[in-house]
N, C-alpha and C positions, 0 to 999 in steps of 0.2 A: 610266725615261723620265718618268713622272709626277712624280717627285720633282724632276727638272730644271725642271719647270713650276711648282713651288711647292706641289704636293700632298703631304700626309703620308699615306703608305700605312699603314693600321692593321690591315687584315685582307684576306684573300683567301678565296674560297669555290670549291671544286671541286664541281660538281653533276652526278652521273651522270644520264644521260638516262632517260626513261620507257621501260619495256619495249615499249610499242606503237610506239615509234620505232626502238629498237635491234634488236629481234628480227627484223622484216621486212628491215631493212638487212643484218643478218648472214646471214639466209637467202639473200638475193640474192647476197651475196659469196662464200658458201662452203657452201651447202646447209644452213645452220643450225648446223653443228658449231662455228662460231666464236662463237655466242651465249653470253654469260655471264649468269647470272641476276642480277636486281637485287640480291639479297642479297650475291652474290659481288662484284659491281662496287662496292657500298657498302663492303664489307670491304677491297677493294683501295685505294679512295680513303682510307679511314680509316687504313690501314697507311701509305700514302704521306705523309700529313700528321701522323702521330702525334708526330713529334719537332719539328714546326714550331711556332714561337712565334706565327705570324701566319696560317698557312693552316688552313682548316677544311673539313670535309666537310658539304655541304648536301644533305639527303635529300628536301626538299620536292618537287622536280621528279619524282623517281622514285617517289613514294609513290602506289601504286595505289588506296589507300583515299580519296585526295583527288581523283584524276584518272582518268577512264576512258580518256582519250586523252592523248597527250603534250602538255604545255604547251610551246609554242615559246619560244625564247630571250627575245623581248621581254617576254613575260608573266613568265618566271622572274626576269629581272633586275629588273623593276618590283616583283614580289612581295618580292624581297630588299630593295629600297630602302624599300618600305613597312614591312617588318619592322624594318629598322634604324632608320628614323625614329621608330619607337615605343619604342625602347630609351632608357633614361634617359641613358646616356652620350652617345648620338648627339643627343639633344634639346639638350644643353648646347653643342653645336658644329654648325656647318654641315657636312654631309657631301655628297660627290659620289660616286655609285656608277659604276664603269666596267665595261663588258662587255669581257672580254679574249678575243680570238679570233685564229685564223690568218688569213693574207692570203687564202687560198682562200675561207673563209667570208665574210670582209668583202666580197670581190668579188661572190660569189654573191648576197648579200643587199643589196647597194647601200649598205653601211655607210660607205664612204669618201666617198660623195656627200652624204648627209644625216644620218648618225649615227642616234641613237635618241631624238631630242628631249631630254628631261631627263636621259637617261642618257649618260655618256661612253663612248667606244669606244677601246680600246687594241689596235692590230693588231700581232700578233707575226709578223714575217717569218721564213720558213723557207727553207733551201736557197738557191736562186737568185732568191727573191722580191725584187721591187723596187717596193714600194708607192708610190703617187703621193704628192703632197704632203699634209702634215697640214692640218687645219682647226681651229686652236685655239679660234676663236670658237664652233665647234660641238662642242668637246671631243672632237675626233677626233685621236688621236696614234698614232705608229708607233714601236714599240720599236726601240732602237738595236742591240741584240745578239740574234743568233739563239739560240734555246734549244738545248739538247743535241739531237743527232739521234735522238730517241726519239719514238715515236708510238703511238697505240692499236693500229695494225696490228702493230707489233713486239711489243707486250705480248700481244696475242691469239696471235701466233705462238709466243711463249715459253710461254704457258700451255698451248696445244695440245700443244707438244712435251714439256713437263715434266709435264703432267697437273694435275689439280685440287689436288694436294698441294704445288704448287711453293712455293718460298721467295720471297715477295713482295719481300724486301729485295734479292734478287739481280737484280731487274729493272733496277736501275741499270747493271748490266754490259752491257745491250743497247746502250748508247750508245757503247761502246768499239769 
């Protein structure tokens, strides 16, 4: 969708959340047995992006040596933008960082109304989602195609069923 607007997508970063956010959430959803350690979640993301030419794993958000409490998404995205603006490649050209999220998150956080100021937002609809109109002047866009029907909930179910020694490459099969 961003390429339709004239943006050149050069990289994407998947950022596992901080333990202080994930662990209580998983405890509330299933007594804690659904919690995957930070190191395992990082390993899963690294395996998922290993063969990609443009997707990367970003560990900054989950690094407990840097954060005693989870940094919320605006801070994470702005930290990435700051990091990228300091790289030699990015200084040579104007970059625009976009936060990609599901429609549910965009609604919950009011991102379809005002965006994230200097950070763009790309909303990915799922299932029967029907996001409101885009706001290109605020860099708020809506993806055209729904992603495969896979979610973190399905991945946790697979790992719980298969055990910690599961083959991460088989996770793709959950979408079938």
